N, CA, C and O of each residue as an XYZ file, in Angstrom:
460
protein
N     114.737    146.583     85.906
C     115.978    146.449     86.817
C     115.292    146.062     88.221
O     114.408    146.679     88.815
N     115.919    144.910     88.576
C     115.766    144.337     90.184
C     116.247    146.388     91.250
O     116.766    147.390     90.757
N     116.008    146.272     91.945
C     116.272    146.433     93.033
C     116.118    146.456     94.240
O     115.287    147.312     94.545
N     116.786    145.577     95.637
C     116.605    145.698     97.064
C     117.349    146.625     97.662
O     118.503    147.038     97.547
N     116.224    146.906     98.469
C     116.659    148.564     99.262
C     116.895    148.440    100.851
O     116.115    149.178    101.454
N     117.715    147.744    101.659
C     117.663    147.443    102.723
C     117.278    149.154    103.561
O     117.360    150.331    103.212
N     116.874    148.461    104.715
C     116.797    149.524    105.518
C     116.933    149.545    107.580
O     116.552    148.375    107.584
N     117.025    149.689    108.288
C     116.576    149.845    109.578
C     118.299    149.589    110.460
O     118.167    149.578    111.683
N     119.533    149.430    110.049
C     120.725    149.104    110.541
C     120.775    150.230    111.779
O     119.878    151.030    112.045
N     122.018    150.087    112.444
C     122.548    151.297    112.920
C     123.380    150.599    114.467
O     123.955    149.539    114.716
N     123.075    151.773    115.202
C     123.919    150.773    116.434
C     123.066    150.807    117.809
O     122.505    151.714    118.423
N     123.181    149.737    117.972
C     122.891    149.122    119.430
C     123.401    148.623    120.105
O     124.405    147.957    119.853
N     122.914    148.759    121.160
C     123.253    147.994    123.100
C     122.985    146.779    122.798
O     121.896    146.318    122.456
N     124.604    145.918    123.002
C     123.966    144.709    123.196
C     122.459    143.775    124.464
O     122.171    143.783    125.661
N     122.060    143.268    123.469
C     120.231    143.412    124.367
C     119.438    143.337    123.758
O     118.402    142.708    123.544
N     120.320    144.469    123.286
C     118.852    145.779    122.016
C     118.003    145.243    121.078
O     117.579    144.174    121.518
N     117.720    145.398    120.384
C     116.304    144.719    119.105
C     116.805    145.614    117.524
O     116.119    144.658    117.887
N     116.987    145.936    116.978
C     116.552    146.248    115.497
C     115.344    145.516    114.810
O     114.804    144.469    115.169
N     115.016    146.411    113.614
C     114.212    145.647    112.734
C     114.981    146.292    111.543
O     115.555    147.379    111.485
N     114.770    144.946    110.258
C     115.764    145.339    109.301
C     114.499    145.047    108.443
O     113.725    144.109    108.632
N     114.393    146.158    107.305
C     113.772    145.776    106.599
C     114.535    145.437    104.775
O     115.710    145.571    104.435
N     113.833    145.171    104.275
C     113.973    145.135    102.008
C     113.227    145.187    101.557
O     112.338    144.340    101.641
N     113.175    146.253    100.801
C     111.884    146.595    100.000
C     112.642    146.348     98.353
O     113.802    146.695     98.131
N     111.824    145.753     97.396
C     112.368    144.963     96.688
C     111.018    145.375     94.916
O     109.838    145.589     94.640
N     112.240    145.251     94.355
C     111.244    146.008     92.957
C     111.520    145.443     91.795
O     112.748    145.399     91.868
N     111.280    145.042     90.912
C     111.491    144.683     89.308
C     111.626    143.015     89.525
O     111.862    142.363     88.507
N     111.484    142.283     90.822
C     110.886    140.504     90.583
C     109.554    140.375     91.128
O     108.966    141.235     91.784
N     109.050    139.029     90.748
C     107.848    138.803     91.041
C     107.990    138.237     92.522
O     108.118    137.034     92.748
N     107.959    139.082     93.374
C     108.433    139.381     94.531
C     108.452    137.622     95.286
O     109.398    136.933     95.668
N     106.532    137.286     95.254
C     105.966    135.720     95.706
C     106.695    135.123     95.418
O     107.178    134.784     96.498
N     107.610    134.336     94.177
C     107.870    133.622     93.379
C     109.087    133.334     93.889
O     109.650    132.272     93.627
N     109.779    134.554     94.921
C     111.333    133.959     95.426
C     111.475    133.933     96.777
O     110.596    134.325     97.545
N     112.892    133.344     97.234
C     113.041    133.193     98.002
C     113.993    134.274     98.802
O     115.155    134.551     98.506
N     113.205    134.826     99.910
C     113.519    136.122    100.299
C     114.852    136.342    101.603
O     114.363    136.903    102.584
N     116.225    136.049    101.767
C     116.946    135.950    102.668
C     117.797    136.830    102.650
O     118.138    137.485    101.666
N     118.472    136.964    104.461
C     119.406    137.870    104.886
C     120.146    137.174    105.309
O     119.997    136.077    105.849
N     121.373    138.000    105.008
C     123.116    137.359    104.507
C     123.760    138.518    105.871
O     123.073    139.457    106.273
N     124.973    138.251    106.347
C     125.946    139.104    106.815
C     127.230    138.787    106.214
O     127.569    137.852    105.488
N     127.889    139.816    106.699
C     128.952    139.280    106.325
C     130.093    140.394    107.579
O     129.896    141.603    107.465
N     130.831    140.095    108.315
C     131.371    140.857    109.407
C     133.079    141.115    108.698
O     133.431    140.693    107.597
N     133.760    141.736    109.456
C     135.087    141.854    108.689
C     136.210    140.526    108.615
O     136.386    140.346    109.820
N     136.812    139.804    108.125
C     137.586    139.737    107.772
C     136.660    137.833    107.550
O     137.251    136.796    107.247
N     135.457    137.956    107.776
C     134.595    136.232    107.138
C     133.939    136.335    106.422
O     133.652    137.509    106.189
N     133.275    135.340    105.620
C     132.800    134.774    104.528
C     131.582    135.698    104.762
O     131.612    136.004    105.954
N     130.829    136.111    104.328
C     128.924    136.212    104.410
C     128.340    134.662    104.434
O     128.387    133.667    103.710
N     127.829    135.010    105.553
C     126.804    133.700    106.105
C     125.609    133.745    105.930
O     125.263    134.745    106.559
N     124.990    133.432    105.609
C     123.132    132.902    105.341
C     122.960    133.483    106.918
O     123.902    133.281    107.684
N     121.540    134.341    107.510
C     121.229    134.473    108.447
C     120.098    133.470    108.882
O     120.118    132.464    109.591
N     118.569    134.473    107.820
C     117.449    133.460    107.937
C     117.050    133.637    106.961
O     117.102    134.810    106.592
N     116.414    132.581    105.964
C     115.336    132.946    104.752
C     114.262    132.639    105.082
O     114.012    131.985    106.095
N     113.294    133.140    104.130
C     111.639    132.717    103.915
C     111.489    131.947    102.344
O     111.218    132.500    101.278
N     111.633    131.184    102.478
C     111.119    130.561    101.184
C     109.536    131.201    100.405
O     108.579    131.814    100.879
N     109.954    130.556     98.617
C     108.389    131.241     98.322
C     107.580    130.499     98.547
O     106.377    130.730     98.429
N     108.202    129.196     99.008
C     105.942    128.299     99.749
C     106.136    128.108    101.425
O     105.668    127.172    102.073
N     107.104    129.457    102.074
C     106.436    129.590    103.135
C     107.313    129.011    104.488
O     107.011    129.012    105.681
N     108.506    128.526    103.789
C     109.084    127.935    104.555
C     110.109    128.960    105.361
O     110.275    130.022    104.762
N     110.985    128.800    106.892
C     111.261    129.175    107.459
C     113.125    128.787    107.733
O     113.391    127.816    108.442
N     114.199    129.561    107.159
C     115.067    128.942    107.596
C     116.196    129.682    108.842
O     116.029    130.880    109.070
N     117.116    129.064    109.473
C     117.842    129.868    110.607
C     118.837    129.985    111.119
O     118.748    129.877    112.342
N     120.084    130.217    110.642
C     121.679    129.895    111.535
C     121.131    129.364    113.051
O     120.101    129.606    113.680
N     122.144    128.648    113.289
C     121.575    128.022    114.850
C     122.022    129.129    115.349
O     121.323    129.515    116.286
N     123.221    130.040    115.015
C     123.925    131.449    115.883
C     122.352    131.923    116.030
O     121.993    132.051    117.201
N     121.498    132.165    115.167
C     120.235    133.650    115.724
C     118.967    132.880    115.959
O     117.958    133.501    116.294
N     118.926    130.953    115.738
C     117.742    130.356    116.511
C     116.946    131.589    117.623
O     117.698    132.250    118.340
N     115.736    131.781    117.685
C     115.182    131.567    119.210
C     115.581    133.560    119.336
O     115.121    134.161    120.307
N     116.314    134.234    118.417
C     116.297    135.472    118.950
C     115.948    136.867    117.658
O     115.719    138.062    117.847
N     116.056    135.909    116.130
C     115.501    136.406    115.219
C     114.398    136.058    114.358
O     113.859    135.000    114.683
N     114.079    136.436    113.708
C     112.830    136.428    113.225
C     112.357    137.205    111.908
O     111.638    138.201    111.980
N     112.875    136.604    110.546
C     112.293    136.617    109.464
C     110.506    136.376    109.295
O     109.659    135.641    109.803
N     110.547    137.465    108.273
C     109.025    138.136    107.765
C     109.010    138.450    106.166
O     109.913    139.007    105.541
N     107.630    137.906    105.589
C     107.907    138.899    104.652
C     106.106    139.231    103.657
O     105.227    138.384    103.497
N     106.084    140.269    103.312
C     104.674    141.354    103.304
C     104.753    140.457    101.533
O     105.812    140.546    100.912
N     103.997    139.955    101.139
C     104.043    140.316     99.428
C     102.887    140.820     99.073
O     102.428    140.610     97.950
N     102.307    141.500     99.915
C     101.598    142.736     98.875
C     102.197    143.650     99.064
O     101.820    144.452     98.209
N     103.466    144.420    100.087
C     104.576    145.414    100.125
C     106.042    145.075     99.626
O     107.022    145.808     99.756
N     106.000    143.651     98.947
C     107.296    143.650     98.474
C     108.246    143.666     99.217
O     109.226    144.367     98.964
N     108.169    142.904    100.291
C     109.162    143.661    101.429
C     109.237    142.985    102.811
O     108.534    143.133    103.810
N     110.248    142.239    102.579
C     110.865    141.489    103.838
C     111.266    142.115    104.679
O     111.530    143.318    104.669
N     111.433    140.765    106.182
C     111.352    141.875    107.344
C     113.219    140.905    108.073
O     113.951    140.155    107.427
N     113.335    141.237    109.114
C     114.626    140.716    109.866
C     114.358    141.481    111.536
O     114.916    142.524    111.876
N     113.320    140.633    112.485
C     113.602    141.292    113.454
C     114.377    140.590    114.439
O     113.970    139.569    114.994
N     115.888    141.318    114.740
C     116.614    141.019    116.070
C     116.782    141.597    117.535
O     117.142    142.630    118.099
N     116.201    140.038    117.885
C     115.870    140.773    119.743
C     117.699    139.934    120.067
O     118.378    139.167    119.384
N     117.890    140.509    121.267
C     118.519    139.918    122.356
C     119.976    140.312    121.363
O     120.663    139.338    121.057
N     120.319    141.327    120.999
C     121.517    141.381    119.992
C     122.829    141.313    121.077
O     122.809    141.848    122.185
N     124.014    140.514    120.500
C     125.055    140.299    120.787
C     126.193    141.138    120.403
O     125.763    141.725    119.410
N     127.269    141.499    120.584
C     128.658    141.683    120.042
C     128.830    141.610    118.750
O     128.948    142.451    117.858
N     128.823    139.462    118.831
C     129.099    139.027    117.131
C     128.215    139.414    116.492
O     128.597    139.448    115.322
N     126.845    139.860    116.612
C     125.673    140.052    115.023
C     126.500    141.154    114.373
O     126.573    141.248    113.148
N     127.394    142.352    115.570
C     127.909    143.378    114.412
C     128.369    142.121    112.639
O     128.736    140.962    112.444
N     128.115    143.016    112.026
C     128.051    142.304    110.422
C     126.922    144.131    109.384
O     126.188    145.013    109.829
N     127.504    143.759    107.839
C     126.970    144.418    107.301
C     125.081    142.991    106.751
O     124.993    141.903    106.182
N     124.350    143.687    107.201
C     124.012    142.818    106.676
C     123.114    143.004    105.268
O     122.761    144.136    104.939
N     122.741    141.754    104.400
C     122.796    141.599    103.542
C     121.419    141.626    103.027
O     121.443    140.398    103.094
N     119.754    141.975    102.388
C     119.638    141.445    101.130
C     119.393    140.202    100.281
O     120.149    140.371     99.324
N     118.774    139.080    100.109
C     118.996    138.734     99.038
C     117.760    137.734     98.104
O     117.472    136.634     98.576
N     117.380    137.993     97.368
C     116.526    137.383     96.592
C     117.006    136.432     95.438
O     117.863    136.717     94.601
N     115.821    134.430     95.600
C     116.914    134.011     94.590
C     115.536    132.824     94.260
O     114.529    132.413     94.835
N     116.288    132.618     92.915
C     114.945    131.997     92.355
C     116.125    130.584     91.859
O     117.277    130.226     92.104
N     115.009    130.170     91.077
C     115.982    129.055     90.442
C     116.570    129.190     89.227
O     116.973    128.199     88.619
N     116.695    130.540     88.698
C     117.431    131.020     87.314
C     118.021    132.663     88.121
O     118.793    133.411     87.520
N     117.575    132.925     89.286
C     118.157    134.065     89.490
C     118.803    134.152     90.895
O     118.589    133.271     91.728
N     119.681    135.337     91.180
C     120.206    135.950     92.375
C     120.081    137.307     92.208
O     120.058    137.931     91.147
N     119.987    137.805     93.569
C     119.918    139.627     93.400
C     120.381    139.408     94.590
O     120.358    138.315     95.156
N     120.887    140.574     95.096
C     121.588    141.268     96.259
C     121.459    142.850     96.432
O     121.717    143.576     95.471
N     121.134    143.283     97.427
C     120.892    144.694     98.200
C     122.709    144.874     98.664
O     123.687    144.175     98.929
N     122.305    146.297     98.533
C     123.681    147.069     98.832
C     124.149    146.625    100.386
O     125.363    146.779    100.525
N     123.544    146.164    101.463
C     124.027    146.044    102.730
C     122.903    147.273    103.269
O     122.096    148.012    102.705
N     123.420    146.995    104.931
C     122.740    148.101    106.072
C     123.647    147.306    107.035
O     123.713    146.100    107.275
N     124.253    148.259    107.457
C     125.543    147.764    108.656
C     125.076    147.680    110.400
O     124.857    148.723    111.016
N     125.003    146.803    110.829
C     124.465    146.591    112.443
C     125.874    146.776    113.343
O     126.903    146.111    113.226
N     125.674    147.611    114.050
C     126.928    147.510    115.385
C     126.466    147.365    116.392
O     125.799    148.318    116.797
N     126.549    146.431    117.076
C     126.237    145.801    118.357
C     126.854    146.219    119.678
O     127.015    145.126    120.220
N     127.232    147.003    120.401
C     128.867    147.226    121.269
C     127.930    146.722    122.577
O     126.726    146.871    122.790
N     129.114    145.986    123.454
C     128.852    145.513    124.494
C     128.628    146.383    125.718
O     128.354    145.866    126.801
């Protein structure tokens, strides 16, 4: 049974920082691209950042220079360090794992940035 469990969300003031974590189980973690997506009310879910199984990273233009994705393959965990947060970063953040054959989602964690 595959599980992706996010943690670390919360309420923060603009300019502050949060660190999200996603612990994965039931998959061969190192073989999967791990990503963070977000969805704000009324908006579609969008990619924030991803860390491929090959070691590459990709970021949405809106978070480049502020967010950093990392992964620890020994702990089956992916992180998202979010700095200089803005009110427009407010959303539910979802952990995602994907391979050429499978895709899984976590249940999400709320991030709220107050102005």
